[in-house]
N, C-alpha and C positions, 0 to 999 in steps of 0.2 A: 190871642187871635182877634180880629176885625168884625164887630157883627155892623152888619145892614142894617135901619130902624125903618128900612123902606115900609112898612106894615104902617111905623106908627106917623108916616110922614103924609103918607092914604089918609090915612083920620083929620090927621089937621085940617088938612088942603080943604078936606070931606069939610070939615066943622067950619076954617073958612068963606068956602064958596057956596059953604047948601048943599051942596050935590055929590054925589057921592062919582068918583073915576075909576075906570075897571084899565085891569093892565091893560087891554086891549088900545085901550086912549095912550093908555100913558109914550105907551111905545107905540105909536102912531105921534103924536105931537114931541115925543123926543129924538122919533129915528131907532129908537133901539129897539131886536128884536124882543118879542113876551117874553123866548125860552130864554136869554138873560134877562129879563126882569123878572120872570117866575122864577128863575136860582137864587137874585139877590132877595128873593122874599121866603123862600122856603127850603135852601140849604143850608146848612151852615155852617160858617165859616169860607165861603164862597167868597170868590178874590174876583177879585175886574181891575182892569185899566182906567185912569187919569181921562181920558174921558168919555170915560158913560157915567163918572163920578158928577164931569162936570157937565154934564147933560143934566141929572136926574136935579144939581143942585141948580138948575137952569132952572126948567118945567118944576122946584118946589119952592126958588125963589128962597135960597137958604145957601148955612153957609156947611162945607166937607163935615164938623162936628154935630150939623143937626141930621145927621145923612149919617152919621157911624158912629164907631165909637170902639176902646179896644175894651180889653172884657179878659180876664182871667183867662190862660186853657185853663181845662177841664182836666190834663193829664200831662203836668209841665215834664218838659222833657230836663233829663241827668244834669246836674251840675258836672259830674266827670262820667264820660262813657267811655266804651269803650277806644276811643283813639286815645282821650287822653292816658291809658293806663299802656299802652302799649309803650308812647314815649315813655312815660318813665321805665317800664322795666328797661330800655332799650336806653338809656341817662344814668341805670342803677348797671349795667356790662360796661359803660363808662371809665366811670367812675373805678370799676373791677378792673378794666384796663388800664391804667394808668398808675391804680394801688402797682399791680402785677409788674410793669416796666418801671416802677420807683425803685421795686424788689430786686431785680435783676442787675436794677444796677449796682446796687448801698454793696448788692455779692463780689463786685466787683469787675462785673463786664462792662469793658468800653464800649462807646460809643460807637459803630461805625458809619 
């Protein structure tokens, strides 16, 4: 999952500039909506576009890695899902079919 470090970046900018920035001020400076910034700040796993990321990097004068990081998923996807199991069952069916054809041929039945 990608985690935004917007809160940390706001604190760094506050320390560097000696003043606090509100979501509204960042929205005006970046042209992003307050709703988008609030979601980035508060909604775990929120996804956004590259234009938004670029605008935030510009505002904070930072690199992408300063603004976001990858963290392991809390509930990782299983390595083998039901789709894979279904394919395995079909593979098994094909093997059984091939065995049946071979046995049919070995019994002296000719291919037509």
